[in-house]
A tleap script that builds the chain and sets N, CA, C and O, in Angstrom:
source leaprc.protein.ff14SB
mol = sequence {
  NMET ALA ALA ALA SER GLU ARG GLU VAL GLN
  GLU ARG ARG GLU HIE PRO LEU PRO LEU ALA
  ARG PRO TRP GLU LEU ILE GLY LYS VAL GLU
  HIE LEU LEU GLN SER ASN VAL TRP PRO GLN
  LEU VAL VAL GLY ILE GLY LEU ALA THR GLY
  ARG GLY LEU VAL GLU ILE LEU HIE THR GLY
  HIE PHE THR LYS LYS SER ALA TYR SER LEU
  LEU VAL ALA ARG ALA ASN ASP GLY CLEU
}
set mol.1.N position { -0.733 -25.325 13.379 }
set mol.1.CA position { -1.770 -25.195 12.365 }
set mol.1.C position { -1.651 -26.336 11.359 }
set mol.1.O position { -0.556 -26.747 10.973 }
set mol.2.N position { -2.768 -26.811 10.966 }
set mol.2.CA position { -2.773 -27.874 9.965 }
set mol.2.C position { -2.548 -27.272 8.589 }
set mol.2.O position { -3.174 -26.278 8.221 }
set mol.3.N position { -1.657 -27.878 7.843 }
set mol.3.CA position { -1.386 -27.409 6.483 }
set mol.3.C position { -2.571 -27.748 5.581 }
set mol.3.O position { -3.191 -28.803 5.717 }
set mol.4.N position { -2.872 -26.840 4.664 }
set mol.4.CA position { -3.963 -27.073 3.718 }
set mol.4.C position { -3.584 -28.209 2.779 }
set mol.4.O position { -2.435 -28.325 2.354 }
set mol.5.N position { -4.554 -29.035 2.465 }
set mol.5.CA position { -4.295 -30.126 1.537 }
set mol.5.C position { -4.065 -29.562 0.134 }
set mol.5.O position { -4.467 -28.440 -0.174 }
set mol.6.N position { -3.427 -30.342 -0.682 }
set mol.6.CA position { -3.159 -29.930 -2.065 }
set mol.6.C position { -4.469 -29.634 -2.794 }
set mol.6.O position { -4.535 -28.724 -3.621 }
set mol.7.N position { -5.504 -30.404 -2.486 }
set mol.7.CA position { -6.808 -30.186 -3.115 }
set mol.7.C position { -7.390 -28.831 -2.706 }
set mol.7.O position { -7.947 -28.116 -3.539 }
set mol.8.N position { -7.261 -28.484 -1.433 }
set mol.8.CA position { -7.762 -27.190 -0.959 }
set mol.8.C position { -7.002 -26.030 -1.594 }
set mol.8.O position { -7.600 -25.022 -1.970 }
set mol.9.N position { -5.712 -26.170 -1.711 }
set mol.9.CA position { -4.892 -25.128 -2.334 }
set mol.9.C position { -5.287 -24.964 -3.797 }
set mol.9.O position { -5.440 -23.841 -4.277 }
set mol.10.N position { -5.451 -26.067 -4.499 }
set mol.10.CA position { -5.844 -26.018 -5.911 }
set mol.10.C position { -7.223 -25.374 -6.056 }
set mol.10.O position { -7.449 -24.597 -6.984 }
set mol.11.N position { -8.136 -25.689 -5.154 }
set mol.11.CA position { -9.479 -25.108 -5.181 }
set mol.11.C position { -9.414 -23.592 -5.006 }
set mol.11.O position { -10.124 -22.862 -5.698 }
set mol.12.N position { -8.572 -23.111 -4.089 }
set mol.12.CA position { -8.421 -21.663 -3.878 }
set mol.12.C position { -7.834 -20.979 -5.097 }
set mol.12.O position { -8.220 -19.861 -5.439 }
set mol.13.N position { -6.901 -21.652 -5.751 }
set mol.13.CA position { -6.299 -21.072 -6.964 }
set mol.13.C position { -7.313 -20.971 -8.095 }
set mol.13.O position { -7.336 -19.982 -8.828 }
set mol.14.N position { -8.139 -21.980 -8.237 }
set mol.14.CA position { -9.117 -21.997 -9.326 }
set mol.14.C position { -10.321 -21.104 -9.050 }
set mol.14.O position { -10.934 -20.592 -9.986 }
set mol.15.N position { -10.668 -20.911 -7.780 }
set mol.15.CA position { -11.859 -20.134 -7.427 }
set mol.15.C position { -11.519 -19.127 -6.326 }
set mol.15.O position { -11.963 -19.289 -5.189 }
set mol.16.N position { -10.740 -18.093 -6.645 }
set mol.16.CA position { -10.411 -17.097 -5.617 }
set mol.16.C position { -11.650 -16.307 -5.211 }
set mol.16.O position { -12.573 -16.125 -6.005 }
set mol.17.N position { -11.656 -15.848 -3.980 }
set mol.17.CA position { -12.772 -15.028 -3.507 }
set mol.17.C position { -12.621 -13.608 -4.043 }
set mol.17.O position { -11.549 -13.016 -3.923 }
set mol.18.N position { -13.674 -13.058 -4.630 }
set mol.18.CA position { -13.586 -11.686 -5.149 }
set mol.18.C position { -13.656 -10.668 -4.012 }
set mol.18.O position { -14.295 -10.909 -2.988 }
set mol.19.N position { -13.003 -9.547 -4.202 }
set mol.19.CA position { -13.119 -8.437 -3.266 }
set mol.19.C position { -14.306 -7.585 -3.680 }
set mol.19.O position { -14.425 -7.196 -4.842 }
set mol.20.N position { -15.182 -7.297 -2.729 }
set mol.20.CA position { -16.379 -6.513 -3.046 }
set mol.20.C position { -16.021 -5.063 -3.373 }
set mol.20.O position { -16.560 -4.492 -4.322 }
set mol.21.N position { -15.111 -4.463 -2.591 }
set mol.21.CA position { -14.734 -3.058 -2.783 }
set mol.21.C position { -13.204 -2.934 -2.702 }
set mol.21.O position { -12.680 -2.476 -1.687 }
set mol.22.N position { -12.500 -3.329 -3.737 }
set mol.22.CA position { -11.030 -3.336 -3.672 }
set mol.22.C position { -10.419 -1.964 -3.436 }
set mol.22.O position { -9.338 -1.867 -2.855 }
set mol.23.N position { -11.088 -0.901 -3.875 }
set mol.23.CA position { -10.547 0.447 -3.684 }
set mol.23.C position { -10.441 0.790 -2.194 }
set mol.23.O position { -9.566 1.563 -1.803 }
set mol.24.N position { -11.314 0.230 -1.365 }
set mol.24.CA position { -11.223 0.476 0.071 }
set mol.24.C position { -9.978 -0.182 0.658 }
set mol.24.O position { -9.305 0.404 1.505 }
set mol.25.N position { -9.674 -1.388 0.214 }
set mol.25.CA position { -8.471 -2.077 0.667 }
set mol.25.C position { -7.222 -1.316 0.220 }
set mol.25.O position { -6.282 -1.152 0.998 }
set mol.26.N position { -7.212 -0.859 -1.015 }
set mol.26.CA position { -6.068 -0.109 -1.527 }
set mol.26.C position { -5.877 1.180 -0.735 }
set mol.26.O position { -4.745 1.551 -0.423 }
set mol.27.N position { -6.953 1.853 -0.411 }
set mol.27.CA position { -6.867 3.067 0.393 }
set mol.27.C position { -6.300 2.790 1.778 }
set mol.27.O position { -5.498 3.571 2.290 }
set mol.28.N position { -6.713 1.679 2.386 }
set mol.28.CA position { -6.207 1.304 3.705 }
set mol.28.C position { -4.715 0.976 3.628 }
set mol.28.O position { -3.946 1.371 4.505 }
set mol.29.N position { -4.307 0.257 2.583 }
set mol.29.CA position { -2.892 -0.077 2.401 }
set mol.29.C position { -2.071 1.201 2.255 }
set mol.29.O position { -1.011 1.328 2.867 }
set mol.30.N position { -2.544 2.137 1.460 }
set mol.30.CA position { -1.834 3.412 1.292 }
set mol.30.C position { -1.692 4.131 2.628 }
set mol.30.O position { -0.627 4.665 2.939 }
set mol.31.N position { -2.763 4.146 3.416 }
set mol.31.CA position { -2.725 4.785 4.729 }
set mol.31.C position { -1.698 4.100 5.640 }
set mol.31.O position { -0.912 4.775 6.305 }
set mol.32.N position { -1.703 2.776 5.670 }
set mol.32.CA position { -0.767 2.038 6.520 }
set mol.32.C position { 0.684 2.277 6.105 }
set mol.32.O position { 1.559 2.396 6.963 }
set mol.33.N position { 0.946 2.348 4.807 }
set mol.33.CA position { 2.317 2.541 4.319 }
set mol.33.C position { 2.839 3.953 4.587 }
set mol.33.O position { 4.048 4.179 4.530 }
set mol.34.N position { 1.969 4.886 4.871 }
set mol.34.CA position { 2.394 6.248 5.176 }
set mol.34.C position { 2.562 6.485 6.672 }
set mol.34.O position { 2.911 7.587 7.096 }
set mol.35.N position { 2.315 5.455 7.466 }
set mol.35.CA position { 2.393 5.576 8.915 }
set mol.35.C position { 3.846 5.651 9.385 }
set mol.35.O position { 4.757 5.172 8.710 }
set mol.36.N position { 4.044 6.259 10.552 }
set mol.36.CA position { 5.356 6.281 11.202 }
set mol.36.C position { 5.448 5.237 12.309 }
set mol.36.O position { 6.448 5.176 13.023 }
set mol.37.N position { 4.418 4.423 12.452 }
set mol.37.CA position { 4.357 3.388 13.480 }
set mol.37.C position { 4.688 2.050 12.829 }
set mol.37.O position { 4.013 1.631 11.889 }
set mol.38.N position { 5.736 1.371 13.333 }
set mol.38.CA position { 6.228 0.191 12.621 }
set mol.38.C position { 5.219 -0.946 12.492 }
set mol.38.O position { 5.211 -1.591 11.443 }
set mol.39.N position { 4.353 -1.250 13.489 }
set mol.39.CA position { 3.390 -2.338 13.253 }
set mol.39.C position { 2.443 -2.052 12.086 }
set mol.39.O position { 2.078 -2.962 11.342 }
set mol.40.N position { 2.052 -0.798 11.928 }
set mol.40.CA position { 1.194 -0.440 10.801 }
set mol.40.C position { 1.944 -0.572 9.481 }
set mol.40.O position { 1.369 -1.002 8.481 }
set mol.41.N position { 3.211 -0.208 9.473 }
set mol.41.CA position { 4.024 -0.380 8.268 }
set mol.41.C position { 4.145 -1.855 7.889 }
set mol.41.O position { 4.053 -2.209 6.714 }
set mol.42.N position { 4.351 -2.706 8.885 }
set mol.42.CA position { 4.476 -4.144 8.628 }
set mol.42.C position { 3.202 -4.690 7.998 }
set mol.42.O position { 3.263 -5.441 7.025 }
set mol.43.N position { 2.053 -4.318 8.544 }
set mol.43.CA position { 0.776 -4.778 7.985 }
set mol.43.C position { 0.598 -4.234 6.569 }
set mol.43.O position { 0.147 -4.959 5.682 }
set mol.44.N position { 0.946 -2.970 6.348 }
set mol.44.CA position { 0.842 -2.382 5.010 }
set mol.44.C position { 1.736 -3.089 4.001 }
set mol.44.O position { 1.318 -3.350 2.873 }
set mol.45.N position { 2.963 -3.398 4.403 }
set mol.45.CA position { 3.880 -4.125 3.515 }
set mol.45.C position { 3.329 -5.509 3.212 }
set mol.45.O position { 3.390 -5.972 2.073 }
set mol.46.N position { 2.796 -6.166 4.224 }
set mol.46.CA position { 2.212 -7.493 4.009 }
set mol.46.C position { 1.053 -7.469 3.036 }
set mol.46.O position { 0.963 -8.313 2.144 }
set mol.47.N position { 0.164 -6.501 3.207 }
set mol.47.CA position { -0.981 -6.398 2.296 }
set mol.47.C position { -0.548 -6.016 0.881 }
set mol.47.O position { -1.097 -6.520 -0.098 }
set mol.48.N position { 0.430 -5.130 0.780 }
set mol.48.CA position { 0.866 -4.660 -0.543 }
set mol.48.C position { 1.663 -5.711 -1.302 }
set mol.48.O position { 1.615 -5.754 -2.532 }
set mol.49.N position { 2.399 -6.562 -0.585 }
set mol.49.CA position { 3.284 -7.517 -1.251 }
set mol.49.C position { 2.802 -8.958 -1.207 }
set mol.49.O position { 3.292 -9.804 -1.954 }
set mol.50.N position { 1.840 -9.240 -0.331 }
set mol.50.CA position { 1.373 -10.617 -0.184 }
set mol.50.C position { 2.328 -11.469 0.634 }
set mol.50.O position { 2.219 -12.695 0.627 }
set mol.51.N position { 3.248 -10.852 1.328 }
set mol.51.CA position { 4.220 -11.577 2.154 }
set mol.51.C position { 3.675 -11.761 3.560 }
set mol.51.O position { 2.853 -10.971 4.023 }
set mol.52.N position { 4.136 -12.806 4.239 }
set mol.52.CA position { 3.730 -13.078 5.610 }
set mol.52.C position { 4.570 -12.299 6.609 }
set mol.52.O position { 5.608 -11.733 6.266 }
set mol.53.N position { 4.101 -12.280 7.856 }
set mol.53.CA position { 4.790 -11.518 8.890 }
set mol.53.C position { 6.215 -11.988 9.135 }
set mol.53.O position { 7.110 -11.161 9.308 }
set mol.54.N position { 6.446 -13.300 9.153 }
set mol.54.CA position { 7.800 -13.809 9.397 }
set mol.54.C position { 8.741 -13.353 8.294 }
set mol.54.O position { 9.872 -12.953 8.569 }
set mol.55.N position { 8.290 -13.407 7.068 }
set mol.55.CA position { 9.141 -12.980 5.956 }
set mol.55.C position { 9.428 -11.484 6.030 }
set mol.55.O position { 10.547 -11.058 5.744 }
set mol.56.N position { 8.450 -10.694 6.403 }
set mol.56.CA position { 8.650 -9.251 6.489 }
set mol.56.C position { 9.588 -8.904 7.637 }
set mol.56.O position { 10.501 -8.094 7.474 }
set mol.57.N position { 9.365 -9.515 8.795 }
set mol.57.CA position { 10.110 -9.138 9.992 }
set mol.57.C position { 11.438 -9.867 10.177 }
set mol.57.O position { 12.333 -9.352 10.848 }
set mol.58.N position { 11.579 -11.055 9.594 }
set mol.58.CA position { 12.768 -11.845 9.899 }
set mol.58.C position { 13.563 -12.281 8.665 }
set mol.58.O position { 14.745 -11.957 8.547 }
set mol.59.N position { 12.943 -12.989 7.777 }
set mol.59.CA position { 13.701 -13.608 6.686 }
set mol.59.C position { 13.691 -12.824 5.386 }
set mol.59.O position { 14.464 -13.135 4.480 }
set mol.60.N position { 12.842 -11.822 5.271 }
set mol.60.CA position { 12.741 -11.072 4.014 }
set mol.60.C position { 13.833 -10.032 3.868 }
set mol.60.O position { 14.305 -9.454 4.848 }
set mol.61.N position { 14.223 -9.807 2.628 }
set mol.61.CA position { 15.199 -8.766 2.295 }
set mol.61.C position { 14.569 -7.902 1.213 }
set mol.61.O position { 14.303 -8.376 0.108 }
set mol.62.N position { 14.332 -6.640 1.531 }
set mol.62.CA position { 13.656 -5.722 0.621 }
set mol.62.C position { 14.665 -4.725 0.063 }
set mol.62.O position { 15.435 -4.126 0.813 }
set mol.63.N position { 14.656 -4.552 -1.255 }
set mol.63.CA position { 15.559 -3.624 -1.928 }
set mol.63.C position { 14.751 -2.761 -2.894 }
set mol.63.O position { 13.943 -3.272 -3.668 }
set mol.64.N position { 14.975 -1.462 -2.843 }
set mol.64.CA position { 14.293 -0.562 -3.770 }
set mol.64.C position { 14.836 -0.792 -5.177 }
set mol.64.O position { 16.045 -0.742 -5.402 }
set mol.65.N position { 13.935 -1.045 -6.114 }
set mol.65.CA position { 14.318 -1.231 -7.513 }
set mol.65.C position { 14.147 0.069 -8.286 }
set mol.65.O position { 15.013 0.450 -9.074 }
set mol.66.N position { 13.030 0.744 -8.060 }
set mol.66.CA position { 12.760 2.029 -8.701 }
set mol.66.C position { 11.813 2.807 -7.798 }
set mol.66.O position { 11.498 2.366 -6.693 }
set mol.67.N position { 11.367 3.952 -8.265 }
set mol.67.CA position { 10.427 4.744 -7.476 }
set mol.67.C position { 9.101 4.015 -7.291 }
set mol.67.O position { 8.330 4.351 -6.392 }
set mol.68.N position { 8.827 3.014 -8.140 }
set mol.68.CA position { 7.542 2.334 -8.102 }
set mol.68.C position { 7.635 0.840 -7.899 }
set mol.68.O position { 6.615 0.155 -7.979 }
set mol.69.N position { 8.823 0.303 -7.639 }
set mol.69.CA position { 8.931 -1.143 -7.475 }
set mol.69.C position { 9.938 -1.510 -6.389 }
set mol.69.O position { 10.830 -0.736 -6.041 }
set mol.70.N position { 9.760 -2.709 -5.875 }
set mol.70.CA position { 10.534 -3.222 -4.773 }
set mol.70.C position { 10.910 -4.652 -5.064 }
set mol.70.O position { 10.065 -5.432 -5.503 }
set mol.71.N position { 12.165 -5.021 -4.830 }
set mol.71.CA position { 12.578 -6.411 -4.950 }
set mol.71.C position { 12.487 -7.059 -3.577 }
set mol.71.O position { 12.944 -6.492 -2.584 }
set mol.72.N position { 11.893 -8.250 -3.524 }
set mol.72.CA position { 11.758 -8.966 -2.272 }
set mol.72.C position { 12.400 -10.320 -2.422 }
set mol.72.O position { 12.078 -11.059 -3.352 }
set mol.73.N position { 13.314 -10.664 -1.512 }
set mol.73.CA position { 13.985 -11.962 -1.553 }
set mol.73.C position { 14.070 -12.498 -0.139 }
set mol.73.O position { 14.045 -11.744 0.834 }
set mol.74.N position { 14.168 -13.787 -0.044 }
set mol.74.CA position { 14.346 -14.418 1.265 }
set mol.74.C position { 15.823 -14.385 1.603 }
set mol.74.O position { 16.664 -14.817 0.815 }
set mol.75.N position { 16.132 -13.867 2.788 }
set mol.75.CA position { 17.511 -13.810 3.246 }
set mol.75.C position { 18.005 -15.223 3.537 }
set mol.75.O position { 17.255 -16.053 4.051 }
set mol.76.N position { 19.234 -15.491 3.216 }
set mol.76.CA position { 19.840 -16.792 3.482 }
set mol.76.C position { 20.384 -16.772 4.904 }
set mol.76.O position { 21.535 -16.402 5.137 }
set mol.77.N position { 19.534 -17.178 5.859 }
set mol.77.CA position { 19.925 -17.098 7.258 }
set mol.77.C position { 20.119 -18.477 7.896 }
set mol.77.O position { 20.175 -18.594 9.120 }
set mol.78.N position { 20.219 -19.496 7.084 }
set mol.78.CA position { 20.471 -20.826 7.603 }
set mol.78.C position { 19.255 -21.547 8.156 }
set mol.78.O position { 19.396 -22.602 8.774 }
set mol.79.N position { 18.059 -20.998 7.948 }
set mol.79.CA position { 16.858 -21.684 8.434 }
set mol.79.C position { 16.490 -22.833 7.542 }
set mol.79.O position { 15.503 -23.523 7.801 }
savepdb mol mol.pdb
quit
């Protein structure tokens, strides 16, 4: 995949696309996070945290901070 140019990244930061119905996305995320099927959990974690699949499945380290928060760090795996 071609990496986005710095100009494209800056443009996305300055003009993010609005969500038309954010409550629907939040409802879907809640549903995915309550699943007992691991692929659905992975997608739910990705949507809830903004993390990519590689970070969730391989390099990410998730630690419960409180009943309502999660610490996410990249594992030091020599990559």
